[in-house]
N, C-alpha and C positions, 0 to 999 in steps of 0.2 A: 503492501500499500502505498503509496506516495507521500510525502511529507510535504505541509502548506502552512499557511496560515491567512485569516479571515477577518473580518470587522464586524462585530456585534451591534447593533446601535439600536436605539428604538425613542419614540413619541419626540421627534420631532418637531410634532406642532407649528408645521410650518402655515404663517398668516394667522398666526395667532395675535389679537391685540392687546394693546399695552394702552387701556385708555387712562388711567390712573395718572400716570406720566406724562400724555398727552393733553393733560390742561393747563399743565402747569409748563410747559418747556418743549414747543413743538420741535423741534431741532433734535431735541435731546431725545425725543419721543421716536423720528423720524430713523436715527441712528438705532436706538434700541428695538426696532420695530425690523431692522435689515441685519440685526443678528443671527439671530435664527437659521437667516438662509446663508448666510455669511459660515456661519458654522458647520453649515451642512456642504455648502462649498469644500471649507476645508478639509472635512472627512472626505470628501470625492479627492480630492488631491494628493492626501495622503496614500490612500489606496493605492492610486495609478503610480506612485511613488516608489511603494514599496513594493508592487505588483502581487499584492494578497491575490487569492483563487476565489473569494468571491464576497459579496457583503450581503448581511445578514439585517434587516428592520421589522424589526416583530411590534409593528403597530403603532397608530396612530403618528402616519406621515403629516395627514392634515388635520388644523386645529376644529376643522368642520367644511361644511360645503361653503365652495368659491363662492365670494363676492365677485370675482370674473374670472378670465381665462391665466390672468399674469402669474398669480401661484403653482398651476398644473404647468404653466409652461418653464418655468424655471425652476421646478424640478426634472423636467424631460430632459431641459438640456444639460443639467448636470448626471441624470443615468446616461445621458449620450455620451457623454464622454467618459463613465465606466465602459459602456457598450465599446468607442473605438478602440480601449485599451485591451478587450477582450476580459474583463469583468463581470459575470454575472448577480443580479442584485435581487434577492429573494426576498416577501415578504408577505405579511399579515397584513389584514387591516384591522384596527382595535372599535373601541368605543367610541370615538370622535368621529375616525375615517371610515364607519362601518358601512356595509353595500347599501343600506338603504339611506345613510348620511349624504352621501358625497353624489349630488343629482347629474355633473357634466364630466368628461372625461376627456383626455388627449393620447392618441397612442402612442404606445412607449414602444422600444425594442423589442424584439422579442428574446433578447437579455434576460430581462424583464419579466419576473414570474410571480403570480399574485396569486396566493392560495386561495381554492374556491371557498364560497360561504355555508353551502350546505353540508359538507359532514370531514372530516379530515383526511388527506389522500398526502402521497408520495413523491418525490420529485428528486430526480435522480442529478447529479453531476459526476459523468462517467468516467471526466479525465479525472478526479481528483475519487472517486471512489467512495461518494459520500452521499447518504439519502439522507435528502431533509423531509421532516414532517410538520404537516401545518394544517389550521384551519384558520378563517379569517372572520371576523362576529357578520351576521347577516344583518343588526342592527346593536343600537347604542347597549342596550341590558339584555347581554346574554348572562342570563342565574345560573345555569347550568355546570357542571363539571365536563368541560369540552372534551379535557385531558385525556378522560376512560375512554373515547372514543378512537384515538390516535392507534395509529397502525401499528404492527409487531414492529421490531427492530430488525433490518434486513443484516444474516450472517456475513460475514466478507466484508462488511462496510462499515464509513464512521457515520451513525447515525447522529441525527441533530434535530431537534423538535423545537419547534418555533412558534411561541404561544405568548397571548396578549392577556394578563391575569392578575386578579390580586393574592393570589397563591394564599400566601398564611396569611394576607391581613393587611392592614394597614390603614389606621386612622385617618390618616391625609387624602386618604385616596376611595373611590367607590367599590365594594365588591361586586366584582364582574370575572365570569369563567372558574370559580374559586374553584380550588384544590388543595392538596397537603405536596406536601415533598415528597411523602411515603408513593401516593398517586406517582408521581415524574419520575421517581427512583424506578418504578415498577414496570415502568415502558423498557429499560432495557438502553435505553439511549446513551450515548457516550458526554451529550451535552443539550441542556438544556438555554435558548434564549429567549427569553422573557423580555415583555413590556409591560407598561400602566405604572409599575411602580416609579417616581421620578427620581429615587435615592437610589446610588449604587450599595448594592446588596450581592453575598455571595451565599446563597442557600444554603449549598451544597458543594462539596469538591467530590465524591465521590458518590453520584456522578457530578459532574461540575453542571450546577443552576445559579445564574448569573441575571440578575435584573441589571443592564449599564446605567440605566439613571436616565434622565433627559439630555439632551445635547447642549439645550442652552436652558439657563434658569429663567425665569419667567417675571418670577416679582419678589419680595423678600421672602416670600415664603421658600423659597428653592434659591438658600444659602449656598455658596461654596463652589467649588470646580463642578464641570459639565461636561460628559464627553460622552463615548462609546467605548470599548474594548476590543483589543486584538488580542487572539486566539492562536494559539502555533501546537501544529498538530504534527506527531513523531511517531511513524510507527504506528498508526491506526490508535494512538493517545494523544489525550491532549498534556501538554507538556508546561504550557504557560499559558494565563492570564494574566494581560498587560491591562492597566486600567489608562484610558488616554483623552485628556483634557483638549476641548476645539472651542470651548465656547469663546461669544466674542466681549462677550457682555457681564460682568458677575455682579452677584449680590450680596452684599454684608450685613451683619448686622453689631455695632458698635456698642459697647456699655460704658460712659463716662463717668468715674466719683469723683466729686464735687465738694465733696467732705474736707472743712477747713480752709473755703477757699472766701473770701469775703467781699473779693473785687470782680466783676465781669471782665474786667482784662484778663485776671490771674486763671479767669474759668476759660476764655479764650486759647490761651498757653496750652491749657490744660488738653483741651480737644484736639486741639493743633498737633502734640504730642503723642496722643493716643493715635492720632492718624494716620504716623510714620511709618509704623510697620506696613502700611497698603500699599505705598510706591513701589515697589517692587512688581506689583502683580496691576497698580495701573500703566507700567511701562508696555505692557502691551495689549491693554483690553481695557474699554469703560469700568468703573468701578461704582456703584447704586452702592451707597452708606444708609442703613438709618443709624441715626445716633441718637442714644437714651444717657440722658443728664441724668444723673442719680445721687445720691446723698443728702447729707444736712450744711445748707451752706447758707453764710448771713449775705451773698447776692444773691439767694435767691427769690425775694421780691424784682429786685433790679433786675434779673434775666428774662423776667415773663413780665414784666413793662410793659414792652412791644415784643412780641414776638417776632414780627418780619424781620426786623432790625437783629434778634438774636439768632434767626435762620441765615441771615445775609451773611454775620459774622462767622458763625460755624463752616457756612459753605466757602466764604473768605479764605477762613484757616487750611481747607479740603484744598483748596487750589494753592495754597502755597506750598504746600505738601509735593500735588502734582494736578498738571492740569485737566486729566481726567478720572479724576476723583471729585463724585456728586453726589447731596444730599438728597438722598431719599425723600425720606422725613426727620423730621426735628420732635422727638419726645420729651418731655419735659418730667422726667420724675423726683426732681430735687424738694426740700423739705427748708423748711425755716428753722432758724430755734425758737425755742417755744418764748422767748425774753423780745424777738427780732420784728414784734409786728409793730408798728407805730401808733402810738398814743392817741387820743382825741381829747376833746379841750374836758370832757367831763368825766376824764378818768376811766374810760369803757376800754374795754381791749376788742378792738373790729376783727381783730382773728377769729376771738371766741365767738363774735355775735354774727358772722360768716357761717362760721362750723355752723352753730345752730340755724342756720337758716337751711343751709345744705343737708341738714338731718332731717327739715321737716318732710310728712310725708307729700301735704298738697304742694307745697312747693315740688319735689323731684318730680312727681306726678306731671305738674303743667311743663317744667323743665323738658323731662322726655317729650311728651307729645310736641315740644317747639322744635326736638331734634329729629325724632321724627319726620315730622314736615320737610326741612331742610334736607336731611338724606330721600325723600322723594323725591325733591325737584334737583337732587345731581346731576352731572352723567352714569349712563350705567357704567358700572363695575369702579366708579371713582371709590364710593362710600364701602363697600365689600374691600378694598385693596387695603384701605386707609383704619379699616378695622373701627370706623367710629361708633357705632353705637353699642359697641362691645366697652367703651373706655368713656361711659357717662361719667362715674368718679373721679380719674383722671381731666375728664373735662369743667369740672366742677372744682378741680384743686388749681386749676390752668387760672381758671376764670376770677378764682379768690386770691392769687398772686401778682394778679393784672390788678386788681384793683388796690392791694394794698401797697402795691408798687409806685400806685399811681398818688396815694394819698401819701404817702412818703414823698413826693415832689422831685424823688431822683430815679428817673427814668434812665434805661440803658442809653 
């Protein structure tokens, strides 16, 4: 049996929208929306330069039905490059690009094989003695364990299963085509190329059962490196599985403790220092960072008195570190020292008065109603991405800090 290498990718989500960012910076959103295509283009270039035997994509090539033909033409152009290099691509449809979801199509090279949706079948690559087994999703919600219907392993061949599945389950993803590691191992295959879970996971090494994660992170819920895997096969067995990084943009979360900070300028310096380790990554890709400010700080009220100015200062700190580090969102979770609230003429503590108001059930009900109305008027996806409704208490705390900062007469 010949030795060879192949690429395993999944969850390309070509055409995935990033509406939450578009509302704040159109140019940045344009660059981010192109990141997914760029990542796939880089994967194809790598496959050609490495002369891999074939490429496997385990579902969700598209994010949903096409608004126009441009996304289909892009994919056709890239697989055309593989075809001219003599590299076949084998794929299944997942929940986002199920047979019932994608209503448009563009003719692809004959070297592209898409597994049917009615039953699991086997596709042979004679040159490499590889038998690939797979089944596409007929619709978005496949609730049965379709892995049980996959064909038996072919003796004398390298057997590879391609499946879009939640497998052992994930709180971050819907349960589709559920199965267990044991279900997959019992098929007798040498490698299972899975898709649907967006984090890299090795569920087993005997046999190899792998989620490569998605090719490009789409929001701050998908932080860290994203890419595919390169699988090396020698004498009919998997010798090595190497994780590769292809993302063109990366999301990160950064928590900055401002405990003991008494001046806004010192807070800005601390944020800049915390951002510096991200510079090497930003040298090769866009960096989108959600910054959390925490800790007990005497500068709390002044930092919160003008959130726009504070966000601008954090963005400026990011750009001092590297021009491609961008503030995705600023979240202020600092606290004031208890004695730091400004006193009123009558000797009342405004901080305590506002805390009592925040605890009042009638106030909370009315405030949540106003917030819900605001969320309904926001563009689709923006409120969900920002998690606005889930952070009611944090918003109240920020509003309290804003008022107290203004009362102090010392705004940022």
